[in-house]
C-alpha positions, 0 to 999 in steps of 0.5 A: 557373386558376393565378393570375400569377405575382409573383416573391419580390423582386418582392412584397418590394418590392411590400409598403411601398406596399401596406401603408402606402400612406395613400389605396389606389386600388382598380384592375380585378382584370384590371388589372396594376400595374407593379412599376416606376414610369413615366417623365415622358412623352417627346416624339416627338423624343426617343423617335425620337433615343433610340430610334436611339442606342440600335439603333445601339450595341446588339450584339443589337438585341434589348434594349430602352434606358432612361433611368435617373432619378436625383432629387438636390437641388442642393446649395450650389456645391462644387468636386468636384462642379462638376469632376464636373458637367463630366466627366458631360458628357463621357463619352459617352451610355450603351450600357447596355442593361435586358432587358425585364421580364417583363410589361414588355409589358402597359405601356400607354406601355413607351417610359416604363418606369423602373427606380428602384429603391425603397429597401431598408433593410437593419439596422445597429448602432445602440449595440446595438440594430437600426435600419434605414438607407435603402441606400447611407448614408454621412457622406462626400461622396467617396463621393456624387461616385463614385456620380455617376461611376459612373452617369454613366460607364453612361450615365444622367442625372441630374435635378435636383430643387431642394433645396425641392421635396423632401418632408420625411422625404425632406429630412432624410434627405439632410441627415443623411447629409451631416452637416447634424444643425441643418438636419436639426434645423429641417426637423423642427420646421417640417414635425412639429410633432404627430403629426396634422401633415400630413406625419405624416397624409397624408405623399408616397409617398417618405417612406412608408418613411422613416416607416414604424416612425419611422426617420426621427426615430429617425436623427435621435435618433442623430445628435443623440446622436452629435453632442453626443459627438462636438463639444464645441461643441454646444449641442442636447442630446438631452434637449431633443430627446428631449423635443420628440420626446416633447411632439409625440406622435411619439417611436417606443418604442425610441429611449430606451435607444439613446439612454442606451445610446449616451451611457453607451459614450460616458461608459466611453469617456471613463474609459478613455482611448478618446475625449476629446472631451466630459469625464467630467462633461459626459457624466455631466451630461447621462446623468443629465438623459436618465434623469431625464426618461426617468422623468418621461415613462414613470413611475408619474405623469402629466405633462403634459410642459410644460417639462422637470422638474428633479425626479426624478418617479416616483422614490419618496422616501425613505420609501418606498425606506427599505422596501426593504432587499434581502429584500421584493422579489417578482421577483429581476431587476433589469429586471423591478425596475426595470419597477414604476416605468417602466410606460410602458416596456418594461425590457430588458438594455441599460436594466439595464446603462446603470443597474448601469454609472451605480451602479457609476461613482458607487460610492466605489471609482471616485471617481479613474476617473470626475472628476465635479463635486459639483453633477453628484453631487448631480443624481444622488444621488436616481437613485442612491439609487434604483438601491441598494435596486432593485438589491440582492440582484438577479439580473443574469445577463442583463445580463452577457450582453448585455454580451459580446455588445454591440459596443460592449463590445467596442470597450473594452479587454479588462482595462477589460471584465474589471474592469467585468463584475466590477463589474456581477456584485457590484453586487447585493452591493454595493448590499446592503451599502450598503442594510444598512449604512445607507450608501446616500444617506450620505457620509464613514461610518466603516466602523467604524459600517457594520460595525456595521450591516450586522451588526445588519441582517443578524442581524434577517433572519436572525431574522425569517427564523427566526421565520417559519418560512420553509423551508432555502431562505429562509434557505439564501439568506440564509446564501450572500450573507452569505458574498459580503458578507463575502468576500474577493475584494469590491470594496473588499478587506479583508473582515472576518471573518463575525461571530461573532452572525451564526454563532450566529443562523443556527446558531438559525434553523437548529437552529429549523427541524430542518435539522442539517444546515445547522448542522453546515455553519454551525459547519464554516465558523466554525471554518475562518476562525478564529471559535472556538466559545464558550458564546454559540454553545451558547446559540444551538444550545440556544435553536434546539434549543427553538425546534424542540421538539427535546428530544434535539437539547435533551439533546445539545447540554447534554451537549456543553456541558458536556464542552466546560469551559465554563461555561453563563451565565445566557443557557445555562441559561434557553434549556435550561430554556426548551426542557424546560418546552417540552416538557413537561418540567417536572420535568427543568427544575426539576431543572437550576433545582436543579443551576444554584442548588446550583452556585452555594451550593457555590461561595459557601460554598467562598469564604466557608468559611476553609480548615482547619488543615494544608492545603498553602498552595500552593493559591491560595484562590478568590475569584471564585465561577466558577458563573452565579448563578441571576436572573429571566431563568431563571424566566421563560423557565420560566413563560413556556413552561409558561404558554403550553402548550395547556389539553389539554396542561396544565390551570389548576390544576396551571400555578399551582402550577408557577407559585407554585413557580418563584416560591418558588424565586425567592424562595431567591435573592432575586430580585425578579420584574420587567415579564416576571415579572407580564406572565406571572402576568396572562395566567395567571391572566386565562386561569383567568378569575381575574380578582381574582387577576390585578387584584392583580398588576396593584397589586403591579406599580404598588406596585413601580414597575414601568409597565405595557407594551403586554403589559399593556394587551392583557390587560387588553382581553382581560380586558374582553372576556371579562368581557362588558364588550361584551356589552351594546352595540350594534356602534357603541357598541362601536366608540366603546368600543374608540376610546375605549380607544385616545385613552385609551392614547396619552393616558397615553403607551402607544405602539399597537401592533399586539399591542393592534389584533390582540387587539381584532379578534380579539374583536370577530370571534370574539365579537360578528362586528363585522365593521363596527367591525373595519373602521373599527380597521383604518382606524386602523392604516394612518393610524398606518402600522402593517402588518397583520398575519398575525394579523389576516387569520387572525383575519378569514378564521377567523371567515369559515370560522365562520360559518354557512354559512361564507362562502368568497366572503369567504374568496376575496375576502380573501385575492385582496386580500391576494396582490395587495397589495403588501407585504403579509405572510404566516406559516404560521398564515395558510396553515395557517387557510385549507388547514384551513377549506378541508379541513373544508368540502371546498374540494378545489381550493382547499385543493391549489390553496393548499397548493402556493403555500404550500410554494411561498412557503417556508412549511412546513406543519404535520402537523396541516394535513396531517392534515386534508388527507388527510382531506379527501381520504378524504372524497371518496375522492381516493387518488391524491391521497393517495397522493402526498402522503405520498411528497410527505411520506416523500421530501421531493418534489411539495409538499415538495420543498425543505423538510426536514420540517413543523412538528409535531415527531414526535407530530406526524408520528406522529399523521400517518401514524396517520390514514393508516394507521388511518383512511383504512386505507392500507397504506403499502407498497402506494404506488407508487413510495414507498420506505419504507426501514425503515419500517413502518407500525406504525413510521411509526405510532408508539405508534398504529400497527397494520397496516390490517385489524387490527379485522377480525381480531375478537376482543375485543383487537383491538376493544378496542384499536381503540376507544382508538385512536379515543378517542385520535383524538379527543383529538387533533383537540380538542388541534388545536383548542385549539392553533389557538385558542392559536395566534391568541393574540396575547399569546403573542408579546409573552411570549415568552422573552427568551432570545436569546443570540445578540443580546446 
């Protein structure tokens, strides 16, 4: 049997009552509940009189008339309403008839059938947020009187209900409709004392739809905010109203943003001249107060809400804010950055729009637009400083889109809209400028200091990006930002030209990352903007090639420099010599140093030699030597590169020979060693286990009046471990000895640096596996506000892998802790070591997942790491994954997307393809979707290359060649292990050559 039919409109009207009824009454299934409420019972005489009157006026006699009851409260005496009442009495009894309802025949008391309609709630705009408002809402009493008049003319009688008998929500509803905000607020204070008050816990039927989702409270808040903005004499503020609502626990979550947005637009209307009900100073003060209360209620800190705080709670302090420079945020979206500091309230574009507008209006460029007193600006300073840090370098696309469809925004003049949108788009760059130029939170800073601070900060970001070996995208993003900072259309005008130091920094960075095309782009940009390349520019290119170990590029740059007519200075000579030594071109490096010395000596002789008789006297005599005199920087650059070479590439005895040769070369020019020279020599002899000579060097260093630094003590600590000074101690005694060293160094005025901690942790783990002592040492670091460097994490994870059996769970736990810790640092070496550890232990899924994460973080994997990956994949027969990885490496797609090339140079690339072709037996030409171009298997594999299956052709020659290739493979594996050990050596970073010509 089919169920009873209920039309869609009736169902819609039934839902509010059925869903939100606090005391549902169950009815028998056969009983039908009318969609229309019953009227009070009528007397028989009234019913008969009514029926007769209705039948007499009915046109067809088929319709049943009923009176329509209208409930209203009786307002104070009003002449207009009294006149309306008199007119209503003159109108004849209604002739309007109603067609019986579909189910009216089933009503037990059909004569009492009424027609009161359930209120419907259309959507109305409220500060660009949708809020429900009862149908028929009007702020004008005349419209209500007209409605009464129409009802009376249609024969409807009105039943007046005293105001005091109305339900609480309806009372507030009626008062707000009449614009009597103060009285509505009084009703609220009286009836809604808390979230469990009777008016909320057991509401009347008439209040249900008004209380649904807090509609009546949202409407109350809207009226209070509008009343504050339009009535200067109003003393009740939105801040006070918001606090009471929040304190009583009945504040709808969706009216904070509308209130803040309404005040923001009112401030814009005031400064643009559209409205002048209140001064901009008053509105800004109130907006600041609401923002402060917002963070008090929804910030990171819990607050009992006993009173409105006058402090900015949950806003980071100066020390925490100083760490945010715009480059550290994981999420670039401004609203999501803000939400980290108000986690109890979901951010949205409207809230972000208000925050950016607040930042823009208080910017120096708008000081003539917004007239704000010093006291109000002082109240806003903490929030403005916070917004500057969060906004720096963020993305605001969603906020600009919000503004374009906002009705209130479109009320502004076209010119004002364009100016406001322009400032919203440029706000992230302006905030970044303020942060990196040191002007955030500061006043009266000179333009010269601002420019100098900005240049110094940006150069530091360029250098750190290069040293962390991020992929091209990170440096490209920074390059685009710098162009924006110095763009001619910035809001302050008179944009300066990008300093040559920054150009040189980008040239070095892109060359170091082996992205010569980007370096050419920077070069052309500098030339187009009138920045002529000088010797510092050439030095930057040389230094980049040196870091990339690009011998071909290094020689090419040096040749172009010599042809340019510029004379290399000591930084250029140092960069070139250091680059040659890095790639083991030692003889070529000494030849360049000799050339440098000969040029200077020849010029000195020419100056000191008197002219011969009979020479042309018109030729002026040279009195100044135009060539660079050899100095200790060139010696240090060469010696540091030689000492840092892995043992597999150069034995200790040969390193010592070259070091002595360098010192002899320096003595020819009366060059005295400095602290860096002594530290490099100490490192050389400690690595060679010649502790007697190393301590002789230290005594000579002290005799020459050169004070030891952190690098010196780092090497001494490492030598103590190497000499087994900690071997016979228990774990607790080892910790006590280490803490004594720390106290001794601090007492002697030596600053404890991260490298000292890293060296001790590395040795305690590798030699003694003393994890307990390491934990205490890390706590000692954090107590001194020192960050846990990626090198320390690398030491910990490497030791977990070296345990028997490897502690994979500990690696996973430490890695999860690392990625979940805010502002934790990672670098490519850490990623490489974890991936290689997973590869050696056949953790294929973990290995591949981390490779994807590494490249998504913008870290360049080394070819050694890629070789370990394909080797592990080959052992488990994952040929399809190997094919995909080879395609990514060759074509720059997939995990290598956006990365110009892995680290390791040509030799590393050749060895990777040697393993793929020779050890795994894969013919590259058979890999689906791989386009080798003009390259072949042999060409990709370099000296190792040959076609797959060559060893199967038989013959002694092929077998010998295969054996040689296997030997080379084993040597390469040993070299990789040696390099892994060397790369973890903290003192190598300390002794990095001082050849930074860009930063001079």
